[in-house]
N, C-alpha and C positions, 0 to 999 in steps of 0.2 A: 600513421603519417610516413612515407617514404623519402626515401634520401633525396632526392631530387625536391623535395618542399622543404624540406631541413637543410641541405647544403647546395643546393642550386651548382651541382654538379654533372658531368656526364657519366662517371661511373661513381659509383658506390665505396668510393675509396678515399682518406682521407689522408695525409702527409703526417707521419708523426713529428710533432716539434721535439728537435735534439737541439741539446747543447751544445752551442759551439758550431754547429752544422747546419742547422735551418736559419739561414739567412734571406735575404732579399731575392737575391739572384736563383735560388732553387724555389723558394714562392712563387715567383713567376713561373718559370718552368711548370711546375706541380697545375699550374692555373693553366698555361696555354694545352697541359697535357690533356684536362680534362677532369683533374681531382682536385680536392679539397686543400688547398696548402694552407701552411701555417708560418707560424714565427716561434720565437724563444726568446723570452723576454728578456731573458739573461744572457744572451750574446753581447747585449750593449751594456758594459759595466764600463764604470769608471771611478778610481779608485775604492774599489770595493763596494760600488752602489750603482744600481741598476738608473742608466742614463735615460731618464723617460724624455729628455729634448731628442736626443738621439735617437730613441726608439718612434717618436712622433714623424720625425723626418723620414724614415726606413717607411713605415706606414703610410705616412702621405706619396711616397715615391711608389710603392703598390699599387695604391690606389690610380693615379696616375696613368702607370703603366699598361695595369689591366682594364681600366674603366670600372673597376666591382672593390666592393667594401666587403666582401667575404674571404674572411681570414680566419683560421683560427690562434688565437695567442696563449701559451702555457705560462702560469706563472702558478706561485707556490702559495699555499693560501694565507700563511702569514702576509705575503703582499698581497693578498686582495683583500683584506681587511682594512689597508692604508686607505685614508682620502683623496693621498695625490695618486695614487693608481686606479680609483676608481674614478674619479676625476678623469684622466687620463683615458680611458676605455671609454666613457659616456662621449667626450668632447671629441675621440677620434673616430667614433662608430665603428670601432672596433665588432664584428659580427659573435665570434663565436669565441669564448672561453675555456681553455681547459684548467679546472681547478687540481693541483696535486699537490700530497702532502696531508700528514693527518688520517690514516685511512681508516680510522674509529670515530671519524666524524658525525655520523649519521646518528643521532640521539643524545651524542654529547652537550656540553654545556655550551658548546659554542654555534649548535646547530639551529636555534632559534636566529641567531644573527647572520649568521650563515643564511638561511632561508630567506630571512628578511631582504639582504642585499641581492639574493638572486631576483626576486618580486623585482625589484628596483631595477636590476638590471634588465629585467624582460621587459619591463615598461618601455626603457631604451633601446629596445630592438636587440638586445644582445642576448644569444643564447650561453647555459652556461653547461658545461660537461663536466661531472665528476670521476674523477678517476678513481677505480675501484680497483681492489686484488681478491675479492672475495664476494660472495653473495650476500652478505650480512652489512654492507657499506652503502645499501640500497636504502631510496625511499620513493613513495608514488608521487610528492612532489617536486621531483628532478626532474628537468629537462630532457638530460638524456646523461647516459654513464660508457666511460671508456672504461672497459673491461680488459685489463691487464695481466698476460699469460707469464708463465716463468721460461718460457724458450724464446721471448724476447729480450731487448738490450736493456731494459729497466727493471724494477724492483719486483719483477711477480714472485710467488709465494709456489717453491718448488714442490712443495707437497699437497698442494692443491691439484685435484683434476680440472683446469679451467673451463673444459664442456660440459660439464656435471654441472659447474658454478652458475654457468649458461643458463641451461637448463632450468636449474633453481629460480634463477630471476626471474627466468621468460614465464612460469607453472605461478611465480608469486607478487610481479610486478608487471604484468600483459602489456601495460600502455605505455612502460619506461622505455626509450628507444635505448640501444644498446652498438656500440660497436666494440666488436673486437679488434686488440691489438696484444701484438707478439708473436714473432718467429713465422708471421705467414710470406710467402714467396712464390707459391705456385699457385694458379688457376683453379685446380681442384680442392684448394684450401678457402678461396674466397668464394667459391661456391658452396663446399662445406658448411659458413658462417652465415652466407646468407640464406641458406635451406635449413639452417637453424634459427632462423627468425631476426639475425642481426639485421640492421640499419645499414651497417658499411663493414669495414675492416679498416684498420691502421696499418701502415708501412712505414718501415723506418731505413734499416739496414740497405735495403735495394737502394733506398733516395741517397743515402751517404757514400755510396760508389758510382753515382751516375755521372756523367761527364759535365752537370754543371754544378755539381756539387763542391763546396770548399776545399775540403779533404785533398792534399795533395795526391799526383798520378802515382807517386812513389808505393803510397800508404793504400791507396784503391787497388794498385799492381798484387803488394799484401795479401789485401781481402780475396783478390781473385785467385792466388794460390791457397787459402787459405777454406778449411771445412769448421762446420758446429764441433768437431773434434778437438780442435785448436782453442776454442775459447774458454779462457778462465773465469769463475763465477767468483766475484770479490767478495771474500767473507764479511759480513756486517752489514754493509749496504747492497747487496743482494743484487748486484749490478753485473751482465755478461759483458765479458772485453776479450778481443786479441791481445794482448799485451805482448810489448817490445822492449820494454825494461823500467823497471820500479823507480817511481818518483819519490823523496821523499818530503816530508812537511807538505803535504795536501792540505787541499778542505777535504768538509765532507764527502761531496759530492765527487771528489778527483779530478776537479777540472785544470789543475795543471797538469797532470799528467794527460789528457785528454788534448789539452791545447798541444801539446810537442806530438804526441803521436797524431794527430792531422795534419802536422806541418811535414814527420818522417818519419818512417818505421823503426827506427832507430834506439828510442825512448820513448815512454810513456804508454799509451795505448790507444786504441780507438774502440767505442762501445758496437757490439754486435749479436745478433740473436741467431737462431738457428736457418733463417733465410740466407746468411751466406754463402750456405751450401746453392742457392741460384743466383750467388752472383761471379758469373763467366767472364764477361768481358764488360770497360767501362762503356755505356750505351747512355745516349740523352737518355730524360725523363720519360719523353712522350715512346721512346721503344719501350722502357723498361713497363710502361703502362700497357701497349698492345699488347706485350708476351704475357702478360700478368692478367690478362682479360680476354686472352684467344679463345674464339671458342662459346665465351660465355653472354648469355641475353640478359639484360636488366630489365 
């Protein structure tokens, strides 16, 4: 299966779902630029709980604006198991889900339940993509895998050679589509992973610094002035971030600090990976994608 059959977009590029950043405006810009858009379910939280009514309105707005139901929604595995979330996904005809968390889920006690749910979603035309950090959390029954490396903004495993993990996956599970994620920001990197057998690549940091992103102009300018050498790896949660100032009493995902950093580069942080080296100016998403795919034929 190729990316056009799987994602129905012009370029084999997926917008990485970014907490507090992947919103409606950015999703529409990604769709118009010919890449596959995403939304984070956790951008819509009311009183500490995911607001499914608000999320429904955003998905409907996306569908009405683009005429497409093609979008990837990111959610944690514990929410994937909730009946109201399952109904929300099916009722809103969400085309793709990225499942995050419990990276040793394959073969665990939850695996049978997860597999059964993925089958139900597939029958309702929803594709599930499991985020994996290595070649162990893979199974032939998966619709696809998002392989996350440590050079991105998320929780990759720094001690692993992610290219080697990719090769092991392609050898053991040649029919499972793989989307490579983490630190990709240049055309030769896109070409490299497509040549290694990936169906697509995922980008996040470049889009966070885009013109359509909700990140403030001041924080984007700070990203422009920074490089990967300025990135701090947050201990415990293994997140890569451009730090502005420590925020006390944050949650596990450092959401409060992130929200502050998005608004102003005087406190908190912004998640960012190695591709911050490619952030040189604030550009529209379409220009970012043109630069990233320059000279490439898919």
